[in-house]
C-alpha positions, 0 to 999 in steps of 0.5 A: 510471187515466191510464196505462190511458187513455194505453195506449189511444192508438194508437202512443203506447200501444205505446211506453208499454207497451214503456218501462214493461215495460222499466223494471219489468224485465218485471213481470207487473203492468206492463200494469196500473200504471206503473213508479215513478220509482225504477224508471225511474231504475234502468232508464234513468238510467245510459244517459241520464246517459252520453248527456248526458255524451257530448253535453256533450263533443261540443257543448262548451258555454260556461256563464256565471252570470247573477245568483245562481241562473241559469246560461246555456249556449251552444255554437258551432254548426258544420257537424258539430254541426248535421248530427247529423240527417243523421248519425242518419238515415244510420246508425240505419236499418241498426241498426234493421233489425239489431235487428228481425232479432235480435228474431225470435230470441225465437221460437226460444228454448227452453222450458227456457231461458225457464223457467230464466230465470224461476226466476233472475229470481224468485230475484234480484228485489228490492223495487225490481225484480220481474223476470220472463221478460218482460224478455227481450221488453222488453230487445230492444224498448226499443232499437228504440223509442229508435232509432225515436224518434231517427230521427223527431226527426232528421228534424225536426231536419234539416228545420228546418236545411234550411228555416231554416239561419240560425235553426235551433232548437239545442234540436233539435240538442241533443235529437238528439245525446242520443237518438243516444247513447241509441240507441247505448248501448241497442244495446250493451245489446242486444248484451250481452243477446244475448251472455248468451243465446247463452252460456247456450244454448251451455252448455245444449247442451253439457250435453245432449251430455255427458248424452246421450253418458254416462260414458266407458267404462272401459279 
């Protein structure tokens, strides 16, 4: 019930629909019910874990134990670390434009390819994921949403760094680094999907050419 109400919120509903469809691997039920926590972990967990690790390596935090159960971490702020907002704003709009252009390729996919993909997805579905051909849509849309959210957070981070540089919020820098890596990893996943689609399309056209030409004439 709550998910359906949130889906009606402008902009937020669209973002939730894309993320939910991506996490549920294009399930036909994704418009009616939210993805489970396990589906979210399977779909987004590896990219998020890699982003956290890469961010950790960049900011080089120093962690100390305070008491028995509490650990505090701090990192030395530098120009490179605090300027992550300008770094994201400088590179991500170009990648976003590339992704939107690639997204248009969905309308050029043949009916045969979509049907073959649906059969393959249905045959390899599991109890956790019940994929469908709709995952082609969310696989291309999800990286664009991540990039757009990253740009928005980067704008806030850059504005915060310019308005109050001595006391800029380190949480914004940390969040921007994580989202920046998420954007790059999601873009790599998008390129991988394009590679698989192009490979299948080329092989399909090759098989059509062979069947049209017929067997080689006997000497």
